[in-house]
One Martini backbone bead per residue (centre of mass of N, CA, C, O) as a GRO file, in nm:
protein
   72
    1MET     BB    1   0.094   0.041   0.029
    2PRO     BB    2   0.086   0.351  -0.017
    3SER     BB    3   0.231   0.664   0.071
    4ILE     BB    4   0.149   0.973   0.233
    5ILE     BB    5   0.330   1.287   0.247
    6LEU     BB    6   0.244   1.606   0.410
    7ALA     BB    7   0.478   1.668   0.559
    8PRO     BB    8   0.767   1.792   0.648
    9ILE     BB    9   1.102   1.676   0.596
   10LYS     BB   10   1.374   1.625   0.836
   11VAL     BB   11   1.697   1.510   0.768
   12THR     BB   12   2.003   1.478   0.971
   13GLY     BB   13   2.031   1.150   0.972
   14ASN     BB   14   2.159   0.833   0.829
   15ALA     BB   15   2.237   0.468   0.917
   16GLY     BB   16   1.993   0.342   0.755
   17GLU     BB   17   1.664   0.302   0.720
   18LEU     BB   18   1.438   0.479   0.495
   19VAL     BB   19   1.086   0.426   0.515
   20PHE     BB   20   0.803   0.457   0.270
   21GLY     BB   21   0.576   0.224   0.343
   22ASP     BB   22   0.585  -0.088   0.227
   23VAL     BB   23   0.693  -0.391   0.417
   24LEU     BB   24   0.802  -0.708   0.495
   25GLN     BB   25   1.137  -0.683   0.546
   26ILE     BB   26   1.389  -0.577   0.768
   27THR     BB   27   1.738  -0.607   0.744
   28PRO     BB   28   2.052  -0.609   0.852
   29LYS     BB   29   2.381  -0.574   0.693
   30SER     BB   30   2.492  -0.410   0.945
   31THR     BB   31   2.703  -0.371   1.236
   32SER     BB   32   2.740  -0.153   1.539
   33LYS     BB   33   2.949   0.003   1.786
   34ALA     BB   34   2.907   0.272   2.040
   35ASN     BB   35   3.089   0.498   2.249
   36ALA     BB   36   2.931   0.726   2.479
   37GLY     BB   37   2.863   0.997   2.647
   38ALA     BB   38   2.703   1.237   2.783
   39GLY     BB   39   2.582   1.393   2.498
   40GLY     BB   40   2.750   1.268   2.238
   41THR     BB   41   2.461   1.216   2.041
   42ASN     BB   42   2.338   1.477   2.009
   43THR     BB   43   2.067   1.608   1.813
   44GLY     BB   44   1.996   1.935   1.651
   45ASP     BB   45   1.924   2.264   1.667
   46PHE     BB   46   1.880   2.291   2.016
   47SER     BB   47   2.127   2.162   2.179
   48ALA     BB   48   2.179   2.091   2.548
   49THR     BB   49   2.440   2.017   2.772
   50PHE     BB   50   2.460   1.921   3.135
   51THR     BB   51   2.760   1.791   3.263
   52LEU     BB   52   2.969   1.701   3.529
   53ILE     BB   53   2.973   1.369   3.503
   54SER     BB   54   3.125   1.116   3.288
   55PHE     BB   55   3.080   0.758   3.232
   56THR     BB   56   3.229   0.496   3.023
   57ASN     BB   57   3.162   0.172   2.951
   58THR     BB   58   3.405  -0.045   2.750
   59ILE     BB   59   3.340  -0.319   2.861
   60ASP     BB   60   3.336  -0.634   2.655
   61PRO     BB   61   3.300  -0.984   2.697
   62ASP     BB   62   3.192  -1.029   2.421
   63VAL     BB   63   3.229  -1.136   2.109
   64ALA     BB   64   2.926  -1.120   2.005
   65ASP     BB   65   2.641  -0.905   1.961
   66SER     BB   66   2.582  -0.905   1.632
   67ASN     BB   67   2.422  -1.139   1.417
   68ASN     BB   68   2.417  -1.116   1.035
   69ALA     BB   69   2.499  -1.349   0.818
   70GLY     BB   70   2.195  -1.415   0.694
   71ASN     BB   71   2.126  -1.113   0.561
   72ASN     BB   72   2.325  -1.111   0.291
   0.00000   0.00000   0.00000
């Protein structure tokens, strides 16, 4: 079924799928992991972050977090 988009759309960033309309199945073709502190990935026109202390735990004992070998 087609979709009709009537509102204005502002895309500030896209690292994956951007789909308008019908879709049967969307599977990721790649995966990644990022570590960021408090407010490190905030996006927008008027974003402000006030953080006194921020700690990011980067210890990851897992060998594989996201397996998508069958999706390619």
